PALUM-439308 format. One record per residue (C-alpha): z negated, x, y; chain; residue number from 1. Coordinates in pm, whole numbers, plus 32768, in hexadecimal, padded with zeros to 4 digits. Each point is the difference from the previous one (the first is absolute). Example, Ala and Ser with C-alpha at 12.3 -4.5 7.8 and 13.67 -1.06 7.14 Angstrom:
+------+------+------+-------+-----+
|    Z |    X |    Y | kette |  nr |
+------+------+------+-------+-----+
| 7CF4 | 84CE | 7E3E |     A |   1 |
| 8042 | 8089 | 8158 |     A |   2 |
+------+------+------+-------+-----+
***
This chain:
+------+------+------+-------+-----+
|    Z |    X |    Y | kette |  nr |
+------+------+------+-------+-----+
| A6D3 | B82D | 119B |     A |   1 |
| 8062 | 80EE | 7EE4 |     A |   2 |
| 7F9F | 7EFE | 7EFC |     A |   3 |
| 80C9 | 7EF3 | 80B4 |     A |   4 |
| 812F | 80E4 | 8013 |     A |   5 |
| 7FE6 | 805F | 7E92 |     A |   6 |
| 7FC9 | 7E9B | 7F8A |     A |   7 |
| 8121 | 7F92 | 80E1 |     A |   8 |
| 80E2 | 8105 | 7F62 |     A |   9 |
| 7F8F | 7F91 | 7EA8 |     A |  10 |
| 8049 | 7E94 | 804C |     A |  11 |
| 8159 | 804F | 8087 |     A |  12 |
| 8053 | 80D1 | 7ED0 |     A |  13 |
| 7F99 | 7F08 | 7EF2 |     A |  14 |
| 7EE3 | 7F21 | 7F92 |     A |  15 |
| 7EB7 | 80BC | 7FF8 |     A |  16 |
| 7F59 | 8031 | 7EB0 |     A |  17 |
| 7E8B | 7FE5 | 803A |     A |  18 |
| 7F47 | 8095 | 7EDD |     A |  19 |
| 7E86 | 8009 | 800D |     A |  20 |
| 7FB4 | 8112 | 7F0C |     A |  21 |
| 7F2B | 7F8C | 7EDE |     A |  22 |
| 7F68 | 80EA | 7FAA |     A |  23 |
| 801E | 80D1 | 813E |     A |  24 |
| 8086 | 8162 | 7FEA |     A |  25 |
| 7EC7 | 80D9 | 8001 |     A |  26 |
| 7FD6 | 8166 | 8076 |     A |  27 |
| 7FF5 | 811D | 7FD0 |     A |  28 |
| 8175 | 8025 | 7FCA |     A |  29 |
| 8141 | 805D | 80AC |     A |  30 |
| 80C2 | 7EC7 | 8061 |     A |  31 |
| 8176 | 8016 | 8039 |     A |  32 |
| 80D8 | 7F21 | 80D8 |     A |  33 |
| 8177 | 8019 | 8043 |     A |  34 |
| 7FF3 | 8119 | 8102 |     A |  35 |
| 7E9A | 807C | 7FF4 |     A |  36 |
| 7EC1 | 803F | 7F3F |     A |  37 |
| 7E97 | 7FAA | 804C |     A |  38 |
| 7ECA | 8085 | 7F55 |     A |  39 |
| 7F16 | 7EDE | 7FB6 |     A |  40 |
| 7E9A | 8087 | 7FF6 |     A |  41 |
| 7EEA | 7F9F | 7F14 |     A |  42 |
| 7F71 | 7EB0 | 806F |     A |  43 |
| 8143 | 7F96 | 80AE |     A |  44 |
| 80E0 | 7EF0 | 7F75 |     A |  45 |
| 814E | 7F65 | 8056 |     A |  46 |
| 7FB3 | 7E8D | 7FFD |     A |  47 |
| 814D | 7F6C | 8071 |     A |  48 |
| 816C | 8067 | 8007 |     A |  49 |
| 811F | 7F4D | 80AF |     A |  50 |
| 816A | 806E | 7FE4 |     A |  51 |
| 8168 | 7FAE | 804B |     A |  52 |
| 813E | 80C4 | 7FBD |     A |  53 |
| 7FC7 | 80BA | 8149 |     A |  54 |
| 7E89 | 802A | 802C |     A |  55 |
| 7EA4 | 7FF2 | 7F6D |     A |  56 |
| 7E99 | 7FD0 | 8071 |     A |  57 |
| 7ECF | 8075 | 7F3B |     A |  58 |
| 7EA1 | 7F87 | 805B |     A |  59 |
| 7EEE | 80F7 | 7FAB |     A |  60 |
| 7E87 | 7FD6 | 7FFC |     A |  61 |
| 7ED6 | 80E0 | 7FC0 |     A |  62 |
| 7E8B | 7FCD | 8030 |     A |  63 |
| 8023 | 8089 | 8164 |     A |  64 |
| 8164 | 7FAE | 8075 |     A |  65 |
| 8121 | 7F0A | 7FFC |     A |  66 |
| 8163 | 8068 | 8059 |     A |  67 |
| 8170 | 7FBB | 7FC1 |     A |  68 |
| 8121 | 80E9 | 7FBC |     A |  69 |
| 815F | 7F80 | 803B |     A |  70 |
| 8143 | 80B0 | 7FA8 |     A |  71 |
| 816C | 7FB8 | 804E |     A |  72 |
| 8146 | 80B5 | 8032 |     A |  73 |
| 8040 | 7F2F | 8135 |     A |  74 |
| 7ECD | 801D | 80DF |     A |  75 |
| 804C | 803B | 816F |     A |  76 |
| 7F19 | 80D6 | 80D2 |     A |  77 |
| 7F26 | 7F37 | 80EB |     A |  78 |
| 8040 | 8021 | 8173 |     A |  79 |
| 7E8D | 801E | 804F |     A |  80 |
| 7F59 | 814C | 8040 |     A |  81 |
| 7F9A | 80D8 | 7EDE |     A |  82 |
| 7F7F | 815C | 7FBC |     A |  83 |
| 801D | 80F1 | 7EDE |     A |  84 |
| 7EB6 | 800D | 7F41 |     A |  85 |
| 8067 | 80B8 | 7EC4 |     A |  86 |
| 811D | 80CA | 7F6F |     A |  87 |
| 8003 | 8087 | 7E9E |     A |  88 |
| 8139 | 808D | 7F61 |     A |  89 |
| 8116 | 7F12 | 8069 |     A |  90 |
| 7F1E | 7ED1 | 8034 |     A |  91 |
| 7F96 | 7FAB | 8166 |     A |  92 |
| 7F03 | 7EF5 | 8065 |     A |  93 |
| 7FF9 | 7F5F | 815A |     A |  94 |
| 7EE9 | 7F21 | 8085 |     A |  95 |
| 8077 | 7EDA | 80CF |     A |  96 |
| 7F3F | 7FC0 | 8140 |     A |  97 |
| 7F4A | 7EB5 | 8007 |     A |  98 |
| 7EC8 | 7F57 | 7F82 |     A |  99 |
| 8075 | 7FEE | 7E99 |     A | 100 |
| 7FFA | 8131 | 7F1F |     A | 101 |
| 8170 | 8022 | 7FA8 |     A | 102 |
| 80D0 | 8129 | 7F9B |     A | 103 |
| 8171 | 804E | 7FCE |     A | 104 |
| 804D | 80FA | 7EED |     A | 105 |
| 8144 | 80C7 | 7FFF |     A | 106 |
| 809A | 80E4 | 7EFE |     A | 107 |
| 813E | 8057 | 7F40 |     A | 108 |
| 80B7 | 7F00 | 7F2D |     A | 109 |
| 8146 | 7FF8 | 7F3F |     A | 110 |
| 80A6 | 7F35 | 8116 |     A | 111 |
| 802D | 8046 | 8175 |     A | 112 |
| 7F10 | 7F44 | 80E4 |     A | 113 |
| 7F4E | 802C | 814A |     A | 114 |
| 7ED3 | 7F1F | 7FD2 |     A | 115 |
| 7EC0 | 8021 | 7F3D |     A | 116 |
| 8002 | 7FD6 | 7E89 |     A | 117 |
| 7E9F | 7F77 | 7FE9 |     A | 118 |
| 7EF5 | 7F66 | 80D2 |     A | 119 |
| 7E89 | 7FFD | 7FCE |     A | 120 |
| 7F22 | 7EF1 | 8091 |     A | 121 |
| 7E8B | 8041 | 7FE1 |     A | 122 |
| 7F3C | 7EB9 | 8008 |     A | 123 |
| 7EA1 | 808F | 7FD5 |     A | 124 |
| 7F5A | 8145 | 7FA2 |     A | 125 |
| 7FB1 | 8146 | 80AA |     A | 126 |
| 80ED | 8116 | 7F92 |     A | 127 |
| 816C | 7FBF | 8058 |     A | 128 |
| 8054 | 8170 | 7FC6 |     A | 129 |
| 7F68 | 7FE3 | 7EA6 |     A | 130 |
| 8104 | 7EF4 | 7FB8 |     A | 131 |
| 8141 | 807D | 80A3 |     A | 132 |
| 7FCA | 8164 | 7F84 |     A | 133 |
| 803B | 7F7E | 7E9D |     A | 134 |
| 8159 | 7F70 | 8050 |     A | 135 |
| 8132 | 80D8 | 7FC7 |     A | 136 |
| 8168 | 7F9C | 8049 |     A | 137 |
| 80CD | 8098 | 7EE5 |     A | 138 |
| 80D8 | 7FAB | 7ED7 |     A | 139 |
| 7F04 | 7F7C | 7F02 |     A | 140 |
| 80F7 | 7FF1 | 7EDD |     A | 141 |
| 7FA8 | 8158 | 7F6F |     A | 142 |
| 7E8B | 7FCC | 803E |     A | 143 |
| 7F0F | 7F9C | 7EEC |     A | 144 |
| 7F67 | 7EC2 | 808F |     A | 145 |
| 7ECD | 7F48 | 7F87 |     A | 146 |
| 80A8 | 7EBC | 8072 |     A | 147 |
| 815D | 7FC3 | 8088 |     A | 148 |
| 805F | 7ED9 | 80DE |     A | 149 |
| 8172 | 7FB0 | 7FEE |     A | 150 |
| 80B5 | 7F20 | 80F5 |     A | 151 |
| 8161 | 7FDE | 8079 |     A | 152 |
+------+------+------+-------+-----+
***
C-alpha cells in the first residue's frame, strides 16, 4: 500500500525517472536523501532509485535482506492500526499492522506536515530493527554524506 501511494504521488507529480544504479551504491557509507539519512552497512547496496519532483524510492539488497525506503514531503498517514516501535531523538518509527512488514517514519522537516516523511517496506530478511534504527529524519545538507540522492 505504501509503495502504491508513493508511486501514485510520484506519477501525479511528474514522470518517474527510473534509474537502475550501475554500479550500485555500496556500503558502508552514509546515504543522504532530501529529508533524511540512512547508514548503508557493509555488504548492502542500493540497486535501484526512482524519483520525481515530490518523492523517491530506493531499493536496497544485502546477502540476507531486501527492502525499500521511500521518502516524500506529501505522504499521508495510513488509516490502519499502527504501533510505536522505536523513537530516537526526533525520529519515530511506527509498525503498521498487517501481514506485510511496513513502517511509517516521522520526524522534523523544514516544512509543516502531519504525515510520515518516509516509509520502509521489508521484503525479506530477519532484523527490521537493524534496518529502521539506521534511518534518521533530519536536514542532511550539513552532513558529510558518502552518497547523496537529489530529487525535486
